[in-house]
C-alpha positions as CSV (number, residue, x, y, z in Angstrom):
1,X,0.2,0.0,0.1
2,X,1.2,3.5,-0.8
3,X,1.3,6.2,1.8
4,X,-1.6,7.9,0.0
5,X,-4.0,4.9,0.3
6,X,-3.1,4.8,4.0
7,X,-4.0,8.4,4.5
8,X,-7.3,7.8,2.6
9,X,-8.2,4.5,4.8
10,X,-7.3,6.4,7.9
11,X,-9.6,9.2,7.0
12,X,-12.5,6.7,6.1
13,X,-12.1,5.0,9.5
14,X,-11.9,8.1,11.5
15,X,-15.2,9.3,9.4
16,X,-16.6,6.0,10.1
17,X,-15.9,5.9,13.8
18,X,-17.1,9.3,14.4
19,X,-20.7,8.4,12.7
20,X,-20.8,5.2,14.8
21,X,-20.2,7.3,17.9
22,X,-22.8,9.9,17.0
23,X,-25.3,7.5,16.1
24,X,-24.8,5.3,19.1
25,X,-25.3,8.4,21.4
26,X,-28.6,9.4,19.4
27,X,-29.9,5.8,19.8
28,X,-29.0,5.8,23.3
29,X,-31.0,9.2,24.3
30,X,-34.0,7.7,22.0
31,X,-34.1,4.5,24.1
32,X,-33.8,6.5,27.6
33,X,-36.7,8.8,26.2
34,X,-39.1,5.8,25.3
35,X,-37.8,4.0,28.9
36,X,-39.1,7.1,30.7
37,X,-42.2,7.3,28.8
38,X,-43.0,3.8,29.8
39,X,-42.7,4.8,33.6
40,X,-46.1,6.4,33.2
41,X,-49.5,4.9,33.8
42,X,-53.0,6.9,32.4
43,X,-55.5,6.8,34.9
44,X,-59.2,7.3,33.4
45,X,-61.4,9.6,35.3
46,X,-64.5,9.5,33.2
47,X,-65.2,7.7,29.8
48,X,-62.5,8.4,27.5
49,X,-61.9,7.7,23.9
50,X,-59.2,5.5,22.6
51,X,-57.9,6.0,18.8
52,X,-56.4,3.6,16.4
53,X,-53.0,3.6,15.7
54,X,-50.3,5.6,17.4
55,X,-50.6,9.2,18.5
56,X,-47.4,10.4,16.6
57,X,-49.3,9.3,13.3
58,X,-52.8,9.8,14.0
59,X,-52.3,13.2,15.4
60,X,-55.0,14.9,17.7
61,X,-57.9,13.6,16.0
62,X,-58.3,10.0,14.9
63,X,-60.4,6.9,14.3
64,X,-62.1,6.1,17.6
65,X,-61.1,2.5,18.4
66,X,-63.1,2.2,21.6
67,X,-64.0,4.1,24.6
68,X,-62.5,3.2,28.0
69,X,-64.5,3.6,31.3
70,X,-63.7,5.2,34.4
71,X,-61.3,3.7,36.8
72,X,-59.2,2.2,34.2
73,X,-55.3,2.2,34.4
74,X,-53.6,1.9,30.9
75,X,-49.7,1.5,30.7
76,X,-48.1,3.9,28.5
77,X,-45.9,2.8,25.5
78,X,-44.9,6.2,24.1
79,X,-45.6,9.8,24.6
80,X,-45.9,12.1,21.6
81,X,-45.7,16.0,22.1
82,X,-47.5,17.2,18.9
83,X,-48.2,20.9,17.9
84,X,-51.9,21.1,19.2
85,X,-52.0,18.3,21.7
86,X,-50.1,15.2,23.6
87,X,-51.0,12.0,22.1
88,X,-50.3,9.1,24.4
89,X,-49.8,5.7,23.3
90,X,-51.6,2.7,25.6
91,X,-52.1,-0.6,26.0
92,X,-55.7,-1.8,26.6
93,X,-56.7,-4.4,29.1
94,X,-57.5,-6.8,26.2
95,X,-54.1,-6.1,24.6
96,X,-55.1,-4.0,21.9
97,X,-53.1,-0.8,21.3
98,X,-54.3,2.6,20.7
99,X,-53.6,6.3,22.0
100,X,-55.5,8.9,23.8
101,X,-55.3,12.5,23.5
102,X,-54.9,14.7,26.6
103,X,-57.9,17.2,26.8
104,X,-60.3,14.5,25.0
105,X,-61.9,13.0,27.7
106,X,-60.9,13.2,31.1
107,X,-57.5,11.3,32.2
108,X,-54.6,11.9,34.5
109,X,-51.1,10.7,33.9
110,X,-49.0,9.3,36.9
111,X,-46.1,10.3,37.3
112,X,-47.4,13.7,36.1
113,X,-46.1,15.1,32.6
114,X,-43.7,18.0,32.8
115,X,-45.3,21.5,32.4
116,X,-43.8,24.0,30.0
């Protein structure tokens, strides 16, 4: 190998290594965010609609999947803070997945979500 090809190889390895470190850091931050979201529980205070899909894609208004009655406790899968609302992906007692929109129906989240 010539000196020029060794130098090119070293640059490629340095760039690839740097990209790997940055991507790993971003992936770990995302994983931590998901883990923190899953520590929450949605407590249903009055009958509340649950929408089809996930909140990040369905948005603030979606197709209703079902209505959850008062007293239900739903584990959180993911929280999406959208422009006009917060959508919380949940798992229903029968195993189906959907999302609730804060402000539609009456739910509380424990531990409470941060306020701005």
